ZAVO-63862 format. One line per 2 residues: number of its first residue (from 1); their letters; for each residue z, y, x of C-alpha. Coordinates in Angstrom, 1 decimal. Layout:
ZAVO-63862
NUM = a = Z,Y,X  ...
***
This chain:
ZAVO-63862
1 = my = 89.6,107.2,395.0  90.5,109.5,392.1
3 = eg = 92.4,112.8,392.3  93.2,113.2,388.6
5 = sc = 93.8,111.4,385.4  92.4,113.7,382.8
7 = wc = 88.9,114.9,381.9  89.4,118.0,383.9
9 = sv = 89.4,115.9,387.1  85.7,115.1,386.7
11 = ip = 84.7,118.8,386.9  83.7,119.8,390.5
13 = rd = 86.1,122.1,392.3  83.6,125.0,392.5
15 = ws = 83.1,125.0,388.7  85.2,127.0,386.3
17 = rd = 86.9,125.5,383.3  84.2,126.8,381.0
19 = gl = 81.7,124.5,382.7  79.7,127.2,384.6
21 = pr = 79.4,127.5,388.4  81.7,130.1,389.9
23 = ts = 79.3,131.0,392.7  75.6,131.0,393.1
25 = va = 73.1,132.2,395.7  72.0,135.7,395.1
27 = gs = 68.5,136.0,393.8  68.2,132.4,392.9
29 = rp = 68.9,130.4,389.8  72.3,128.6,389.8
31 = rl = 72.1,124.9,390.8  74.3,122.0,389.9
33 = pc = 76.8,121.5,392.8  76.4,118.3,394.8
35 = lr = 78.6,115.5,393.4  79.8,114.8,396.9
37 = dc = 82.1,117.8,396.3  83.4,116.4,393.1
39 = sa = 87.2,115.7,393.0  86.6,112.5,391.0
41 = ii = 83.8,111.1,393.1  83.5,107.3,393.3
43 = qc = 83.2,105.7,396.7  80.5,103.3,395.6
45 = ap = 76.9,104.7,395.8  77.6,108.4,395.8
47 = er = 74.1,109.1,396.9  72.7,108.0,393.6
49 = we = 73.6,111.3,392.0  72.1,114.5,393.6
51 = gn = 73.0,118.1,393.2  72.1,120.8,395.8
53 = cg = 70.6,118.0,398.0  68.0,117.3,395.2
55 = er = 67.7,119.3,392.1  68.2,117.2,388.9
57 = cw = 68.4,118.1,385.3  71.7,118.0,383.4
59 = lt = 70.6,114.8,381.6  70.0,112.9,384.8
61 = hl = 72.9,114.5,386.7  76.0,115.5,384.9
63 = ip = 76.0,113.2,381.8  75.5,109.9,383.7
65 = hl = 78.1,111.1,386.2  80.7,111.7,383.5
67 = aw = 79.9,108.3,381.9  80.2,106.7,385.4
69 = ns = 83.6,108.3,386.0  85.0,107.5,382.5
71 = as = 83.8,103.9,382.7  85.3,103.5,386.2
73 = ki = 88.7,104.7,384.9  88.5,102.2,382.1
75 = lk = 87.6,99.4,384.5  90.4,100.5,386.8
77 = aw = 92.9,100.4,384.0  91.7,96.8,383.3
79 = gt = 92.1,96.0,387.0  88.4,95.6,387.6
81 = rm = 86.6,97.2,390.6  83.3,99.0,390.1
83 = dg = 81.0,96.8,392.2  77.2,96.4,392.1
85 = ss = 77.1,94.0,389.1  79.5,96.3,387.1
87 = ar = 77.3,99.3,388.0  74.2,97.4,386.7
89 = ll = 76.0,96.4,383.6  77.1,100.0,383.0
91 = sr = 73.6,101.3,383.5  72.2,98.8,380.9
93 = lw = 74.9,99.7,378.4  74.2,103.4,379.0
95 = fl = 70.5,102.8,378.3  71.2,100.7,375.2
97 = ti = 73.5,103.4,373.9  70.9,106.1,374.4
99 = aa = 68.1,104.0,372.9  70.2,103.2,369.8
101 = aa = 71.1,106.9,369.4  67.5,107.9,369.8
103 = ia = 66.4,105.5,367.1  69.1,106.7,364.7
105 = vl = 68.1,110.3,365.3  64.5,109.5,364.7
107 = ya = 65.3,107.8,361.5  67.8,110.4,360.2
109 = ak = 65.7,113.4,361.1  62.3,112.1,360.2
111 = vl = 61.7,115.1,358.0  61.6,117.1,361.3
113 = fl = 60.0,114.6,363.7  57.2,113.5,361.4
115 = pl = 55.6,117.0,361.3  56.3,117.4,365.0
117 = af = 54.5,114.1,365.8  51.5,115.1,363.6
119 = av = 51.4,118.5,365.3  51.2,117.0,368.8
121 = lf = 48.4,114.6,367.7  46.5,117.4,366.0
123 = af = 46.9,119.5,369.1  45.2,116.8,371.1
125 = ll = 42.3,116.9,368.7  42.0,120.6,368.2
127 = sp = 42.8,122.1,371.6  39.2,121.5,372.9
129 = vv = 37.9,123.6,370.0  40.4,126.3,370.6
131 = aa = 39.5,126.4,374.3  35.8,126.7,373.4
133 = le = 36.6,129.7,371.1  38.7,131.3,373.8
135 = rl = 35.7,131.1,376.2  33.8,133.1,373.5
137 = rl = 36.4,135.9,374.1  38.4,135.2,371.0
139 = pr = 42.2,135.7,371.3  44.1,132.5,371.3
141 = tl = 46.1,133.5,368.2  42.9,134.1,366.2
143 = as = 41.2,131.0,367.5  44.2,128.8,366.6
145 = vl = 44.4,130.2,363.1  40.6,129.8,362.6
147 = vi = 40.7,126.2,363.8  43.7,125.2,361.7
149 = ls = 42.3,126.8,358.6  38.9,125.2,359.1
151 = fa = 40.5,121.8,359.7  42.7,122.2,356.6
153 = tl = 39.7,123.3,354.5  37.7,120.3,355.7
155 = vg = 40.5,117.9,354.9  41.0,119.5,351.4
157 = vg = 37.4,119.4,350.5  37.1,115.8,351.6
159 = aw = 40.2,114.8,349.6  39.0,116.7,346.5
161 = tl = 35.6,115.0,346.7  37.1,111.6,347.0
163 = ft = 39.4,112.3,344.1  36.5,113.4,341.8
165 = ql = 34.5,110.4,342.8  37.4,108.1,342.0
167 = vs = 37.8,109.8,338.6  34.1,109.3,338.0
169 = va = 34.5,105.6,338.8  37.4,105.4,336.3
171 = nd = 35.3,107.1,333.6  32.5,104.5,334.1
173 = lp = 34.8,101.5,333.5  34.5,101.6,329.6
175 = ty = 30.7,101.0,330.1  31.5,97.7,331.7
177 = rs = 34.0,96.6,329.0  32.0,93.5,328.0
179 = ni = 32.0,92.1,331.5  35.7,92.8,331.9
181 = ee = 36.5,91.0,328.7  34.4,88.0,329.7
183 = km = 36.2,87.8,333.0  39.6,88.1,331.4
185 = aa = 38.7,85.4,328.8  37.5,83.1,331.5
187 = ih = 40.7,83.5,333.4  43.0,82.9,330.3
189 = sp = 40.9,80.2,328.6  42.2,76.6,329.2
191 = sd = 40.1,74.3,331.3  40.0,70.6,332.2
193 = sa = 40.4,71.1,335.9  43.0,69.2,337.8
195 = fs = 45.0,72.3,338.5  45.0,73.3,334.8
197 = ra = 46.2,69.8,333.7  48.9,69.9,336.3
199 = rr = 50.0,73.3,335.2  50.2,72.2,331.5
201 = ev = 52.3,69.1,332.4  54.7,71.3,334.4
203 = ek = 55.1,73.6,331.5  55.7,70.7,329.1
205 = ls = 58.4,69.3,331.4  60.0,72.7,331.7
207 = dq = 60.2,73.1,327.9  61.7,69.6,327.5
209 = lg = 64.3,70.3,330.2  65.1,73.6,328.4
211 = iv = 65.6,71.8,325.0  67.9,69.2,326.6
213 = na = 70.1,71.8,328.3  70.2,74.0,325.1
215 = sp = 71.3,71.2,322.7  75.1,70.9,322.5
217 = sp = 76.9,67.6,322.7  78.6,66.0,319.6
219 = ea = 82.0,66.5,321.1  81.3,70.2,321.6
221 = qs = 80.0,70.5,318.1  83.2,69.0,316.6
223 = nd = 85.4,71.2,318.8  83.5,74.3,317.7
225 = kg = 83.9,73.6,314.0  87.6,74.7,314.0
227 = ar = 87.2,77.3,316.7  87.0,80.9,315.8
229 = kp = 83.6,82.5,316.2  83.8,84.9,319.2
231 = lg = 82.8,88.5,318.8  79.5,89.6,320.3
233 = as = 75.8,89.0,319.9  74.3,85.9,318.5
235 = pq = 70.7,84.8,317.5  71.7,85.5,313.9
237 = hp = 73.4,88.8,314.5  71.9,90.6,317.6
239 = iq = 73.5,93.8,318.8  71.2,96.7,319.5
241 = vr = 71.5,98.2,323.0  70.0,101.6,323.8
243 = dv = 69.7,102.9,327.3  70.7,106.5,327.5
245 = sr = 69.7,108.0,330.8  70.8,111.4,332.0
247 = nd = 68.3,114.3,331.8  66.8,114.7,335.2
249 = gr = 65.7,118.1,336.2  62.1,119.0,336.9
251 = ld = 62.7,119.2,340.7  63.7,115.5,340.6
253 = hl = 60.3,114.6,339.0  58.5,116.7,341.7
255 = sg = 60.4,115.2,344.7  57.5,112.7,345.3
257 = vl = 55.1,115.7,345.6  57.3,118.1,347.4
259 = ep = 58.0,115.8,350.4  54.4,115.3,351.5
261 = lt = 53.6,119.0,350.8  56.6,120.0,353.0
263 = ta = 55.4,117.6,355.7  51.9,119.1,355.6
265 = al = 53.2,122.7,355.7  55.5,122.0,358.7
267 = sa = 52.7,120.1,360.5  50.4,123.1,360.1
269 = vf = 53.1,125.5,361.4  54.1,123.2,364.3
271 = tf = 50.4,122.7,365.2  49.8,126.5,365.3
273 = fv = 52.7,127.0,367.8  51.8,124.0,369.9
275 = ll = 48.2,125.3,370.2  49.5,128.9,370.9
277 = qr = 52.0,128.0,373.6  50.8,124.7,375.0
279 = ed = 51.0,125.8,378.6  54.5,127.1,378.1
281 = lr = 55.6,123.8,376.4  54.1,121.8,379.2
283 = nr = 55.9,123.8,381.9  59.2,123.5,380.0
285 = li = 58.8,119.7,379.8  58.1,119.6,383.5
287 = rl = 61.2,121.7,384.2  63.3,119.4,382.2
289 = sg = 62.1,116.4,384.2  63.3,118.0,387.5
291 = dr = 61.5,119.6,390.3  61.3,116.5,392.4
293 = nl = 59.5,114.7,389.6  56.6,117.1,389.3
295 = tm = 53.9,114.7,390.5  55.2,111.9,388.2
297 = it = 55.4,114.0,385.0  52.0,115.6,385.7
299 = qa = 50.4,112.2,386.1  52.1,110.9,383.0
301 = mh = 51.1,113.8,380.8  47.5,113.6,382.1
303 = da = 47.4,109.9,381.5  48.8,110.1,378.0
305 = sr = 46.5,113.0,376.9  43.5,111.2,378.3
307 = ri = 44.3,107.9,376.6  45.2,109.4,373.2
309 = sr = 42.1,111.7,373.1  39.8,108.9,374.2
311 = yf = 41.4,106.6,371.6  40.9,109.0,368.7
313 = sl = 37.4,109.9,369.6  36.2,106.3,370.1
315 = ql = 38.1,105.1,367.0  36.4,107.9,365.0
317 = sv = 33.0,106.7,366.2  33.7,103.0,365.4
319 = nv = 35.1,103.8,361.9  32.1,106.0,361.1
321 = vy = 29.7,103.2,362.0  31.9,100.7,360.1
323 = gl = 31.9,102.9,357.0  28.1,103.5,357.1
325 = tf = 27.4,99.8,357.5  29.7,98.8,354.7
327 = aa = 28.1,101.5,352.4  24.6,100.3,353.2
329 = al = 25.6,96.7,352.4  27.1,97.8,349.0
331 = yf = 24.0,99.9,348.3  21.6,96.9,348.8
333 = ig = 23.9,94.8,346.6  23.5,97.4,343.9
335 = lp = 27.2,98.5,343.5  27.5,102.1,342.1
337 = ha = 29.2,104.7,344.3  28.4,102.8,347.5
339 = ll = 28.8,105.9,349.7  32.3,106.5,348.3
341 = fg = 33.5,103.1,349.1  32.0,103.2,352.5
343 = tl = 33.8,106.5,353.2  37.1,105.0,352.0
345 = ag = 36.5,101.9,354.2  36.0,104.2,357.3
347 = lc = 39.1,106.2,356.5  41.3,103.2,355.7
349 = rf = 40.6,101.7,359.1  42.7,104.4,360.7
351 = ip = 45.7,102.6,359.1  46.3,99.4,361.0
353 = yi = 46.4,96.0,359.2  46.9,97.4,355.7
355 = gp = 44.0,99.8,355.4  41.0,97.4,355.7
357 = pv = 42.2,95.0,353.0  42.8,98.0,350.6
359 = aa = 39.3,99.3,351.4  37.8,96.0,350.5
361 = lm = 39.8,95.5,347.3  38.5,98.4,345.4
363 = pt = 34.7,97.6,345.6  35.4,94.0,344.9
365 = vl = 37.3,94.7,341.7  34.6,97.1,340.6
367 = sl = 31.9,94.5,341.3  33.7,92.1,339.0
369 = av = 33.5,94.7,336.2  29.9,95.8,336.9
371 = fp = 28.1,92.5,337.6  28.1,89.3,335.4
373 = gw = 29.5,86.3,337.2  31.5,86.1,340.4
375 = sr = 28.9,85.9,343.1  28.6,89.6,343.8
377 = gl = 32.3,90.0,344.3  32.5,87.0,346.6
379 = li = 29.5,88.4,348.6  31.3,91.7,349.1
381 = lg = 34.4,89.9,350.3  32.2,87.9,352.7
383 = if = 30.5,91.0,354.1  33.9,92.7,354.6
385 = ai = 35.3,89.6,356.3  32.3,89.4,358.7
387 = le = 32.5,93.2,359.5  36.2,93.1,360.1
389 = vi = 36.1,90.1,362.4  33.3,91.5,364.5
391 = ta = 34.9,95.0,364.7  38.5,93.9,365.3
393 = ny = 37.8,91.0,367.8  34.6,92.2,369.6
395 = ve = 33.8,95.9,369.1  37.2,97.5,369.4
397 = pr = 38.6,95.5,372.4  35.4,96.3,374.4
399 = iy = 34.9,99.9,373.4  38.4,101.4,373.4
401 = gr = 40.8,98.5,373.8  41.3,99.1,377.6
403 = ht = 41.7,102.8,377.0  45.0,102.4,375.0
405 = gl = 46.6,100.0,377.5  48.3,98.1,374.6
407 = sa = 48.3,94.4,374.0  47.5,93.0,370.5
409 = la = 51.0,91.8,370.0  52.3,95.2,371.0
411 = il = 50.2,96.9,368.4  51.5,94.5,365.7
413 = va = 55.2,95.1,366.8  54.7,98.8,367.0
415 = aa = 53.1,98.9,363.5  56.1,97.1,362.1
417 = fw = 58.7,99.2,364.0  57.3,102.6,363.2
419 = tl = 56.7,101.6,359.6  60.3,100.5,359.2
421 = lw = 61.4,103.8,360.8  59.1,106.3,359.1
423 = gp = 57.4,104.5,356.3  53.6,104.4,355.8
425 = vg = 53.1,107.5,357.9  54.7,105.7,360.8
427 = lv = 52.0,103.1,360.4  49.3,105.7,361.0
429 = ls = 51.2,107.1,364.1  52.2,103.7,365.5
431 = vp = 49.4,103.4,368.1  49.5,106.9,369.6
433 = lt = 53.3,106.9,369.8  53.3,103.5,371.4
435 = vc = 50.7,104.6,373.9  53.0,107.4,375.0
437 = lv = 55.8,104.9,375.5  53.6,102.6,377.6
439 = vm = 52.5,105.6,379.7  56.2,106.5,380.3
441 = gr = 56.8,103.0,381.3  54.0,103.1,383.9
443 = hv = 55.2,106.3,385.5  59.0,106.2,385.2
445 = ps = 60.5,103.4,387.2  63.6,103.0,384.9
447 = le = 61.3,102.5,381.9  59.0,100.0,383.5
449 = fl = 60.1,97.3,381.0  58.1,99.3,378.3
451 = av = 54.9,98.8,380.2  55.7,95.2,380.8
453 = ml = 56.5,94.4,377.2  53.9,96.5,375.5
455 = gd = 51.1,96.9,378.0  47.9,94.9,378.3
457 = kp = 48.2,94.2,382.0  49.4,90.7,383.1
459 = ai = 53.2,90.5,383.3  53.1,88.4,386.5
461 = pt = 50.3,88.0,389.0  47.9,85.1,388.9
463 = wm = 49.4,83.3,391.8  52.9,83.5,390.4
465 = cf = 51.6,82.1,387.1  49.9,79.3,389.0
467 = yq = 53.1,78.4,390.8  55.2,78.6,387.6
469 = rl = 52.9,76.1,385.9  53.3,73.8,388.9
471 = la = 57.0,74.1,388.7  56.7,73.1,385.0
473 = rd = 54.6,70.1,386.1  51.7,71.4,384.0
475 = er = 48.8,70.5,386.3  46.2,71.0,383.6
477 = ea = 47.0,74.7,383.0  47.3,75.3,386.8
479 = se = 43.8,73.9,387.2  42.6,76.2,384.5
481 = il = 44.1,79.2,386.3  42.3,78.2,389.5
483 = dk = 39.0,77.7,387.7  39.2,81.1,386.1
485 = al = 39.9,82.7,389.5  36.9,80.8,391.0
487 = ke = 34.6,82.3,388.3  35.6,85.8,389.4
489 = rt = 35.9,85.3,393.1  34.5,83.2,396.0
491 = la = 36.3,80.1,397.1  38.0,81.8,400.1
493 = ea = 39.1,84.7,397.9  40.5,82.4,395.2
495 = yd = 42.5,80.5,397.8  43.8,83.8,399.3
497 = sv = 44.8,85.2,396.0  46.1,82.1,394.2
499 = mi = 46.8,79.0,396.3  48.1,80.5,399.5
501 = pa = 50.7,82.8,398.0  51.9,80.0,395.6
503 = la = 52.3,77.6,398.6  54.1,80.2,400.6
505 = la = 56.6,80.8,397.8  57.1,77.1,397.3
507 = ee = 57.8,76.6,401.0  60.3,79.5,400.9
509 = dr = 62.1,78.0,397.8  62.2,74.6,399.5
511 = mh = 63.8,76.0,402.6  66.4,77.9,400.5
513 = ge = 67.3,74.6,398.6  65.9,75.8,395.3
515 = ld = 63.3,72.9,395.0  64.3,69.3,394.9
517 = eg = 62.3,66.7,396.7  60.5,65.4,393.6
519 = tt = 59.3,68.8,392.6  58.2,69.6,396.1
521 = qf = 56.1,66.4,396.3  54.6,67.1,392.9
523 = vh = 53.5,70.6,394.0  52.0,69.3,397.2
525 = ra = 50.2,66.5,395.5  48.8,68.8,392.7
527 = vq = 47.6,71.3,395.2  45.9,68.6,397.3
529 = dl = 44.2,67.2,394.2  42.9,70.7,393.3
531 = ie = 41.6,71.2,396.8  39.8,67.9,396.8
533 = eq = 38.1,68.8,393.5  36.4,71.8,395.0
535 = tf = 33.0,71.3,396.6  32.6,72.0,400.3
537 = ge = 30.7,75.1,401.1  29.9,78.2,399.0
539 = ga = 26.1,78.2,399.2  23.2,75.8,399.6
541 = ee = 23.1,73.6,402.6  20.9,75.0,405.4
543 = ek = 18.6,73.0,407.5  20.5,71.8,410.6
545 = sv = 17.9,72.7,413.3  20.6,73.1,415.9
547 = rp = 23.9,71.4,416.5  26.5,73.0,414.2
549 = lr = 29.7,74.6,415.5  32.5,72.1,415.3
551 = vm = 35.8,73.6,414.1  39.0,71.5,414.1
553 = cv = 41.6,72.9,411.6  45.0,71.9,413.0
555 = pv = 48.2,72.3,410.9  51.1,73.6,413.0
557 = ld = 54.1,71.8,411.4  54.2,70.1,408.0
559 = kv = 52.4,69.2,404.8  52.1,72.8,403.6
561 = de = 50.2,73.7,406.8  48.0,70.6,406.3
563 = la = 47.1,71.9,402.8  46.2,75.3,404.4
565 = am = 44.1,73.5,407.0  42.2,71.7,404.2
567 = ml = 41.5,74.9,402.4  40.3,76.5,405.7
569 = aq = 37.9,73.6,406.4  36.4,74.0,402.9
571 = tl = 35.8,77.7,403.3  34.2,77.3,406.8
573 = en = 31.9,74.4,406.0  28.2,75.3,405.9
575 = gk = 24.9,74.5,407.6  26.0,76.1,410.9
577 = vh = 29.6,75.1,410.9  31.1,71.7,410.6
579 = af = 34.9,72.0,409.9  37.4,69.3,409.4
581 = av = 41.2,69.1,409.0  43.6,66.7,410.7
583 = pp = 47.1,65.7,409.6  50.2,67.2,411.3
585 = rr = 51.3,65.4,414.4  53.6,65.8,417.4
587 = lg = 52.5,68.3,420.1  51.4,65.7,422.6
589 = em = 49.5,63.7,420.0  47.8,66.8,418.7
591 = mn = 46.6,67.8,422.2  45.3,64.2,422.8
593 = av = 43.4,64.4,419.4  41.8,67.7,420.5
595 = tv = 40.7,66.1,423.7  39.2,63.1,421.8
597 = eg = 37.4,65.1,419.1  36.0,67.7,421.5
599 = pd = 35.6,70.6,419.0  34.1,73.9,419.9
601 = vv = 36.9,75.8,418.1  40.5,74.8,417.3
603 = fl = 42.0,76.7,414.5  45.7,76.6,414.2
605 = ta = 46.9,77.2,410.7  50.4,77.9,409.3
607 = lp = 52.1,79.3,406.3  55.2,81.5,406.5
609 = pv = 58.0,81.1,407.3  56.5,79.9,410.5
611 = gi = 58.1,79.0,413.8  56.6,81.3,416.4
613 = gr = 58.0,79.2,419.2  56.2,76.0,418.2
615 = lq = 53.0,77.9,417.6  53.4,79.5,421.1
617 = rl = 53.9,76.1,422.7  50.9,74.5,420.9
619 = yr = 48.6,77.5,421.8  49.5,77.5,425.5
621 = gl = 49.3,73.7,425.7  45.8,73.7,424.2
623 = rm = 44.7,76.5,426.6  45.9,74.4,429.6
625 = rs = 44.6,71.0,428.4  41.2,72.2,427.0
627 = pk = 40.3,75.6,428.6  36.7,75.5,427.3
629 = vk = 37.8,75.3,423.7  38.2,78.5,421.8
631 = vm = 41.6,78.7,420.1  42.1,80.7,416.9
633 = ig = 45.2,81.2,414.9  45.7,81.9,411.2
635 = iw = 49.1,82.6,409.6  48.1,83.0,406.0
637 = ny = 49.8,85.5,403.8  51.9,86.7,406.8
639 = ps = 54.3,89.4,405.6  55.1,90.8,409.1
641 = da = 53.0,92.5,411.8  50.2,90.2,412.8
643 = ra = 49.5,92.1,416.1  53.1,91.7,417.2
645 = aa = 52.9,87.9,416.4  49.7,87.7,418.4
647 = ee = 51.3,89.4,421.5  54.3,87.1,421.3
649 = ia = 52.2,84.0,421.0  49.5,84.8,423.6
651 = gg = 51.7,86.5,426.1  49.3,89.3,426.9
653 = ed = 46.0,87.5,426.3  43.4,88.8,423.9
655 = lq = 44.3,87.0,420.7  43.9,87.9,417.0
657 = vl = 46.1,86.4,414.3  44.2,86.2,411.0
659 = tr = 46.1,86.4,407.7  43.3,85.7,405.1
661 = ls = 41.0,82.8,404.8  38.1,85.1,403.9
663 = da = 38.5,87.0,407.2  38.7,83.7,409.1
665 = aa = 35.5,82.5,407.5  33.7,85.7,408.4
667 = ev = 34.9,85.5,412.0  33.8,81.8,412.5
669 = rq = 30.4,82.4,410.9  29.9,85.3,413.1
671 = ia = 30.6,83.1,416.1  28.3,80.4,414.8
673 = gg = 25.4,82.9,414.4  23.6,81.6,417.6
675 = da = 22.9,78.2,419.1  25.8,76.0,419.9
677 = ap = 25.0,75.4,423.5  24.8,79.1,424.5
679 = lh = 27.9,79.7,422.5  29.8,77.0,424.3
681 = sa = 28.7,78.4,427.7  29.8,81.9,426.7
683 = ma = 33.2,80.6,425.7  33.5,78.8,429.0
685 = rs = 32.7,82.0,430.9  35.2,84.0,428.9
687 = va = 37.9,81.4,429.7  37.1,81.4,433.3
***
């Protein structure tokens, strides 16, 4: 399998020792050689790595191949063969290593990545303005400089205005000194409430315990009389201690100011270059992803830009309305500087979880200083709570919740993760960065787990969730899932999307021995109870002026087919169709039952995996015994070709195998559109 024992053996034969290809096609860029020519190629799954046969980048071609070869040699030294499970384990370890390294790099180099992240987000916001200026025949360089300077001026003027307003609020505080002193006196004054009495008792008990522990025992006092008094401090002779700290330089005092200024300056520079060369950066990113991934990376970039731009624009609109509403409420209460606190409330809502409480704290504290009593402060807190509940639980999910594609838990986890990684600035960037991760998970198959863990789409389909609750013997939640499906769909569509796939999977598990008899019986009984709870028919009963079409729903084999026949009978029943289901029987008994009942239509129902031979014998026997009866077949949720199954069953006759209950209901109701007697004659002529 291997032709070498050193690292040189993993270099392809047509590569030189310096790692560059020796030969390349004239007039074309050099390509990575196909790994099928590598002297250290592994026999298992060589087609997973592509060279000339499919252009790949170095990250997805050479590095994983080197890791694969080195791990294979280690496993060979341990006496372990590289099989499928070892390959999957190796790929997972490789991914975990890359993820841990990426997190470490993001944390260690946050001075570089923070401005870069801000630059990308600012580019999303400012690129439409730059494009508009370019349409006015301005050069891109000049347009980018004008937009960045205008944006920085707007931010600076806004920050300075807010700062001056806050200074004005601080200067007004001495005016309300009397109210502040009354509030502080009310807080510190003793009261006769139960809480105050309990607090005083606890303090007395603590003092008594302290006195008991501090008083020495008589034996200790007698021993201490002859003992020499130790050197050191005592209550009678305390020793003065002075903290002498080193003289820090001025740069150390300015470190708290230099870091945000550096981040702001780098963000402005990066934003300028991103706006100036956005097409070139986009093309380079596409090139790094590989030529074969052009469609995938294009869709991912478009999806990410659309989601982030839409998120910021809608969030800005929501926060502006929120701030104006809060400012109006404070104005009518009579709080000074209401517009200032409304603006702060709108700005603080860009910071998830922490921003809104901080925005409500400042006007509440000021109201306690301005107004006598506590009622105005409690009113402000109540208004804030109502606004926040309505905005967070009703307005945001309906306006832009679906545009981000994130679940509520994912937003919380992302806020904690990015805050731990980058501090408070990471909290501001948490939602846009997580949106990018979810978009990558939706378009890159190897990162699909990101979309599953962080996305807002259901992790498993509804029918699988329904079946899982039945396996857990939770009939109540299974019923809730079916009821929710019935509110959104018709009865036949709900059966097609929930009940039928769940029963098919249960039958498959039973045949593979994964379900015991008790669980199988519980699933069948629970499904039968749910079917019987549903009303027959989907609409109002029509007046039966003519004889209805009688449809006999016949299960092909077992209990599962009987449940499918019951569902079919429910979906077919209306004023012009009378449908009924019968229990499974032997072939001869079933044919005799058809002769006795005398239906117009016999509908054979089955769920996969189905025995085509038994279905063929039952169909041909019914055609011979009752030639005037129309026979229809439904194999619900059939995964194979329904036309091929129909040809095998009918043996050349005109037969259609239906796979959905909704299609079967439409076919039968179309047949029952006329009177029953002419219909029966027409069927007889067609058989003849």
